[in-house]
N, C-alpha and C positions, 0 to 999 in steps of 0.2 A: 504494500500500500504506500502511497505517496503522501508526503506531509503537506500538500497544498502548494500554492504558487504555480509558476510556469515551469514546466519540465521540458528540457531540450535534449533530444536524442540526436546522435551523430548521423549525418546523412539525410536529415529531414529538413526541408525548407519550411520554416515556421512563419506563417502569415496570419494576420487576424482573420477570424472567421466572419464571413459575410454570407447571409442566406442567399442561396442560389435563386436566380430569376428564371431558371430553365436554360439560360444561355451558357455556353462554355466560357469559363473564366480565362481571360488572356493575360498572361504575365508580360510585363514590359519593364525593363530596367534601363536607365540612361547613364548611370554612374555606379560602377561596382568597385568597392574597396576590398582589397585582399591583403592580409597581414602575413608576413613571412619572417622567419628567423633562420632560414637556411636548412632546417631539418627536413627529413623525408616527409613527415606529416604535413608540414607547412607547404612543401612543394606540391603535394596532392591538391591542396587548396588553391595554389597558384594555377595549376593545370585546369581545375574545374572553373576557376574565374575566367581564364583565357577562353575556354570554350563558350561560357555564357556571354562574354563580351563579344565574341564573334557572332553568336546566335542572335543577340539583341542589338547589334551594332552600338554597343555601349562603350563609354569611356572607361578605362581601367586605371585605378589608382593602386599602386603597390606601396605598402607601408612596411617599414622595418623600424624597430625601436631598439636603441642602444641604451643600456643602463650603465652609468659610470659609477663603478664601485668606489667606496670611500678610500680604499687603499690606493687606487689609481690617482685620486685627487691628492692624497698625501704624498705619494711617490713623485708626482709631477710638481710638488711644492707650489700648487696653484698656478703653474705656468700654462697659460691659455693655449699656446701653440701645441704643447705636449698633449693636453686633453683633447684638443681638436683632432690631432693626429691619431689618437687612440680611437675616438669616435669614428673617424673616417675608415680606419682599418677594420673595425668591427662591422661597420655597415657594408663595406665591400665584401667581406667574408659572408655575411648573411644574404646579400643580394646576388652574388655571383651565379649560383645555380638557377635562381628564379629568372634572372635576365637571360641566361642561356636558353631556358625553357621557352620563354616568350619569343625569343628570336626564332627558335625552331618552329613555333606555332604561327609565326608571322603576325604577332599581336604587339601593337605599340602600347606604351603605358607611361603614365606620369609616376615618378618614383619620389617618395618622401622618406627622409631619414629623420626620426624624432629621437630626442634624448629625454629619458625619464622612465617612470614605471610603465611597463608595457600595457596593462589593461586600461589604465587611465589615459595614457597617450593615444592609444588606438581609438577609444571612445570619443575623445575630444576631436581627433582628426576626422573621424567619420561624420560627426555633427558639423564641423566647420566646412568640410568639403561638399556637403550636400549629397553624399552617397545614398542611394536608395536600396542597396543590397550590400551585405558584408559576407565575405567568404573566408573561412579559416579552416586549415587542416587541424585535425584533432587526433592526438596520439592516445594510446591506451593509458589507463590509470595504473601503471605498474609502479610508479615512483611514490614512496610514502609521502613526500612533500605535497604531491598533487591530491592525495586523499584528504589531507588536512586543509590545505589552502585552496584547492581547486586549481585547474590549469588556467592559463591565460584565456584560452577559448571559452572555458566555462564562465569565467568572470565577465568577459565581454558579453557573452550570450545573456547573462542575467540582467545586464543594464542597457544594452543597445536598444534604440528606439525604432530601428528599421528591421526588415526581415534579415535573418542570418542563415547561412548554409554552412553547417559543420560537416566537413568531409572526413570520414574515418580513414 
């Protein structure tokens, strides 16, 4: 039994229920946001988002978030150039495989690199960008940390105000 609230299952596109008028419901998306961190799970999300962008002739926004750990700030002794270099390296690493995948699919995208906590940064960018669909890959809940805190995709799914597609 489920404790109430909204439940999100991977691979299901959650849309608000609207009573049918007998006509077939037509989905249409104009701006799709996809978040990636370079993992296999997130790349499955990028692939699904690329296919949807092609299908709906939608703009694609690829988001990656880099957290700057406190030890990096301390080691850089607050040197802004060193911190920017760290962020750039981490972003390139996270985006490399996603950009390669998009090139193979022939899909163009706007790419945004954000700095901060991943769920909050993704939610803020989705709202600011006017995205009408969010796509995220979702890995299995094998890690104890995810069982306690929830994964980034779970936290985004709980708070996002537009439909979300979680790709298993």
